[in-house]
C-alpha positions in Angstrom: 58.8 21.8 7.9 56.9 20.7 10.8 53.5 20.9 9.2 54.8 19.1 6.2 56.1 16.1 8.5 52.7 15.9 10.1 51.0 15.9 6.7 53.2 13.0 5.5 52.8 11.1 8.5 48.9 11.4 8.2 49.0 10.5 4.3 51.1 7.5 5.4 48.8 6.3 8.0 45.4 7.2 6.2 44.9 3.9 4.7 45.5 1.7 7.6 44.0 4.3 10.1 40.9 4.9 7.9 40.4 1.1 7.5 40.6 0.6 11.5 38.4 3.4 12.3 35.8 2.2 9.8 36.0 -1.2 11.1 35.5 -0.1 14.5 32.4 1.9 13.4 30.8 -1.1 11.6 31.5 -3.2 14.8 29.9 -0.7 17.0 26.9 -0.2 14.6 26.5 -4.1 14.5 26.7 -4.2 18.3 24.2 -1.5 18.7 22.0 -3.3 16.4 22.2 -6.6 18.0 21.5 -4.8 21.3 18.3 -3.3 19.7 17.4 -6.7 18.3 17.7 -8.2 21.6 15.6 -5.8 23.1 12.7 -6.4 20.3 13.0 -10.1 21.0 12.8 -9.7 24.7 9.6 -7.3 24.6 8.1 -9.6 22.0 8.6 -12.7 24.4 7.2 -10.9 27.4 4.0 -9.9 25.1 3.5 -13.7 24.6 5.3 -14.2 21.5 6.9 -17.9 21.7 10.7 -17.8 22.1 11.5 -20.0 19.3 9.5 -17.9 16.8 11.2 -14.9 18.2 14.7 -16.5 17.6 13.7 -17.4 14.0 12.1 -14.0 13.1 14.7 -12.0 14.7 18.0 -14.0 13.7 19.4 -10.7 12.1 23.0 -9.2 12.4 23.1 -6.1 10.6 20.3 -3.6 9.1 19.4 -4.5 5.6 21.3 -1.9 3.3 18.8 -2.3 0.5 16.1 -1.4 2.9 17.9 1.7 3.9 18.6 2.7 0.3 15.4 2.5 -0.7 14.0 4.2 2.4 16.3 7.2 1.7 16.2 7.5 -1.9 12.6 7.4 -2.9 12.4 8.9 -6.2 9.8 11.8 -6.7 7.5 11.8 -9.7 5.5 14.4 -10.6 3.0 13.1 -13.0 -0.3 14.6 -14.5 -3.2 12.5 -14.2 -3.0 11.6 -18.1 0.6 10.5 -17.4 -0.1 8.4 -14.4 -3.4 6.7 -16.1 -1.4 5.8 -19.2 1.4 4.2 -16.8 -0.8 2.3 -14.6 -3.8 1.0 -16.8 -2.0 -0.4 -19.7 -3.3 -2.9 -22.1 -1.1 -5.6 -20.5 -2.6 -4.7 -16.8 -6.2 -5.0 -18.5 -5.5 -8.3 -20.3 -3.8 -9.9 -17.3 -6.7 -8.7 -15.1 -9.5 -10.1 -17.2 -7.7 -13.4 -17.3 -7.1 -13.5 -13.7 -10.8 -12.1 -12.9 -12.3 -15.0 -14.9 -10.2 -17.5 -13.1 -11.2 -16.3 -9.7 -14.8 -15.1 -10.4 -16.4 -17.5 -7.6 -14.1 -16.2 -5.0 -15.0 -12.5 -6.0 -18.7 -13.6 -5.9 -18.2 -15.2 -2.6 -16.5 -11.7 -1.4 -19.3 -9.8 -2.8 -21.9 -11.9 -1.1 -20.3 -11.8 2.2 -19.0 -7.9 2.4 -21.4 -6.2 -0.3 -18.3 -4.6 -1.9 -18.4 -4.4 -5.5 -15.9 -6.9 -7.5 -14.4 -4.3 -9.6 -13.0 -2.4 -6.5 -11.8 -5.7 -5.0 -10.1 -6.7 -8.4 -8.8 -3.1 -8.9 -6.9 -2.8 -5.6 -5.6 -6.4 -6.1 -4.1 -5.4 -9.7 -2.5 -2.2 -8.6 -1.2 -3.6 -5.2 0.3 -6.8 -6.4 -0.4 -7.4 -10.1 -3.1 -9.8 -9.4 -0.9 -11.7 -6.6 2.4 -11.9 -8.7 4.4 -9.2 -7.2 4.2 -9.2 -3.4 7.8 -7.7 -2.8 10.8 -9.8 -1.9 11.9 -8.6 1.7 11.5 -10.4 4.9 9.0 -8.2 6.5 10.6 -8.6 10.1 14.0 -7.7 8.6 12.5 -4.7 7.0 10.6 -3.3 9.9 13.6 -4.0 12.3 15.8 -2.0 10.0 13.5 0.9 9.6 12.7 0.8 13.5 16.4 0.9 14.2 17.6 3.2 11.4 14.5 4.9 9.5 13.1 8.1 9.1 10.1 7.0 11.1 11.3 5.0 13.6 8.5 5.3 16.3 5.8 3.9 13.4 8.0 1.3 12.2 8.8 0.1 15.5 5.0 -0.4 16.3 4.4 -2.0 12.7 7.4 -4.4 13.8 5.7 -5.3 17.2 2.4 -5.9 15.4 4.1 -8.0 12.8 5.6 -10.3 15.6 2.4 -10.6 17.1 0.9 -11.8 13.8 3.7 -14.7 13.8 2.5 -15.4 17.2 -1.0 -16.2 15.9 0.2 -18.9 13.6 -1.2 -17.3 10.4 2.0 -17.4 8.7 5.6 -18.3 9.3 8.5 -16.0 9.5 10.2 -17.4 6.5 6.9 -16.8 4.7 6.1 -13.3 5.7 7.3 -11.4 2.7 6.4 -7.9 1.3 7.9 -4.5 0.3 11.0 -2.7 1.8 8.4 -0.7 4.0 6.8 -4.0 5.4 3.6 -3.8 3.5 2.6 -7.5 3.2 1.2 -10.3 0.8 -1.2 -9.7 -2.2 -3.0 -6.7 -0.7 0.0 -5.1 0.7 -1.5 -4.6 4.2 0.9 -3.0 6.8 0.8 -5.3 10.0 -1.8 -2.9 11.8 -4.2 -3.0 9.0 -3.8 -6.8 9.0 -4.8 -7.0 12.5 -7.9 -4.7 11.8 -9.1 -6.3 8.5 -7.5 -9.5 7.3 -10.2 -12.3 7.4 -10.2 -16.0 6.8 -12.5 -16.5 4.0 -11.4 -19.8 2.9 -12.1 -21.2 6.5 -8.9 -22.9 7.2 -8.2 -21.4 10.3 -5.6 -18.9 9.2 -5.6 -15.3 7.8 -3.3 -16.0 4.8 -3.2 -12.6 2.4 0.0 -14.3 0.9 -1.3 -17.5 -0.7 -5.2 -17.9 -0.3 -6.8 -15.7 -3.0 -10.0 -16.1 -0.8 -8.4 -14.5 2.0 -7.1 -11.7 -0.1 -10.2 -11.0 -1.4 -12.0 -11.0 1.7 -9.5 -9.1 3.4 -9.8 -6.2 0.8 -13.5 -6.3 1.0 -13.2 -6.1 4.7 -10.9 -3.2 4.5 -13.5 -1.4 2.3 -16.6 -2.3 4.2 -14.9 -1.0 7.1 -13.9 2.2 5.4 -17.5 3.1 4.6 -18.5 1.2 1.4 -22.1 1.8 0.3 -23.3 -1.4 -1.6 -25.8 0.2 -3.8 -23.6 3.0 -5.4 -20.8 2.9 -7.9 -17.5 4.6 -7.1 -17.6 7.1 -9.8 -17.8 7.6 -13.4 -16.3 9.9 -16.4 -18.4 12.9 -17.1 -18.4 16.0 -19.4 -18.1 19.2 -17.6 -18.6 22.7 -19.4 -15.5 25.0 -19.0 -17.7 27.5 -17.5 -18.0 25.4 -14.4 -16.2 27.4 -11.7 -13.2 26.0 -10.3 -14.6 26.6 -6.7 -17.1 24.0 -7.3 -14.5 21.1 -8.0 -12.9 18.8 -5.5 -14.1 15.9 -3.2 -15.4 18.4 -0.7 -18.1 19.8 -2.7 -21.0 17.3 -2.9 -24.2 18.0 -4.5 -27.1 16.2 -6.0 -26.8 14.9 -9.7 -29.8 17.2 -10.2 -27.8 20.0 -9.1 -24.9 19.0 -11.3 -27.2 18.9 -14.3 -28.3 22.3 -13.8 -24.8 23.6 -14.1 -24.3 21.6 -17.4 -22.7 18.3 -16.0 -23.7 15.1 -17.8 -22.6 11.5 -18.2 -19.7 10.7 -20.6 -21.9 10.1 -23.6 -24.1 13.4 -22.8 -27.0 11.9 -21.4 -28.5 12.7 -18.0 -27.7 10.7 -14.9 -30.2 8.1 -14.0 -30.2 8.6 -10.4 -30.7 12.8 -10.0 -31.0 12.6 -6.3 -27.9 10.7 -5.7 -24.8 12.9 -4.2 -21.6 13.3 -5.9 -18.5 15.5 -6.4 -16.7 16.6 -9.7 -12.9 16.2 -10.1 -11.0 17.4 -13.0 -7.6 16.2 -12.1 -5.6 17.9 -15.0 -7.7 21.1 -15.0 -9.5 22.2 -18.0 -9.4 20.1 -21.2 -8.4 16.9 -19.1 -10.4 13.8 -17.9 -13.5 14.7 -15.7 -15.0 12.4 -13.1 -18.1 12.3 -11.0 -17.3 10.6 -7.5 -19.3 9.2 -4.8 -19.0 8.0 -1.5 -17.0 4.8 -2.5 -14.4 7.0 -3.9 -13.3 7.9 -0.4 -13.7 4.4 0.9 -11.0 3.6 -1.8 -9.0 6.6 -0.7 -9.1 5.2 2.9 -7.0 2.4 1.2 -4.3 4.8 -0.2 -5.2 8.5 0.3 -4.1 9.5 -3.2 -7.1 11.0 -5.8 -4.8 9.5 -8.9 -4.9 5.9 -7.0 -8.5 5.8 -6.3 -9.4 6.7 -9.8 -7.1 4.1 -11.2 -8.7 1.5 -9.1 -12.0 2.5 -10.1 -11.2 2.5 -13.7 -9.1 -0.6 -13.9 -11.8 -2.5 -11.9 -14.4 -1.4 -14.4 -12.2 -2.6 -17.2 -11.5 -6.1 -16.0 -14.6 -7.2 -14.4 
């Protein structure tokens, strides 16, 4: 009987008690976050950030629940290369890219002249990262990074990026309200993390600000700067589709196995139309992302420069192919 009375008492008070407990937890969580944000604000001001800018940027009361949900529920896609290619390089993406490139050709010419980076690579990255500047994300970068620095899976990484983002605000290149990006803090049309922005972003339009959100010139210059610093070679392509005999040993494939094109031709590798390579002394590696029967590619040093932007073979292949289609 005693057990039953205890159970009934618990049941009678569960709703009110649970509500009070939840309220206390949320209040404590908000107070903890406020303390965290105050610490970030004080650190930023000590490092030279204007107090007014710090107050505007860090006017945050609670962690952003949408950021936390996206951070913790990232879907895992296991696509073949053929599926990825079909999904990413769509007829609409190609058509939009050709129109955008036609409109912005003078700025692509300027980036090529200044950085000796192929227009196709710049345009391909622009297309994949932000659909030619039309999709930059809708999250406030400081809000997103502060949330992830407080309660994310990689708190230290995001705390470092947060402090760099605040440093960017102190430079006056962008206002807190205009600093938008992805839920993970990737910013503007090239989707630079703050650390990448500080290293590679440039003011190609000469207005005194590095604006990768609104200035197409700065966007192209910044992407080109990134690739140039990543080892771009001006007189080489990124890669090309090829034909490979099925007798080619699997051990010979992959980015680590560079050989001269003459050596590859001796093993039966040819250009996609069956013709020999025009520069037999150039070195490349063979990729067959879906194995025998799928697409085959010869990739050169610039392929690895693209991979430093995003360390994925699929991504680098898509940048190269899309860029070729739209330029």
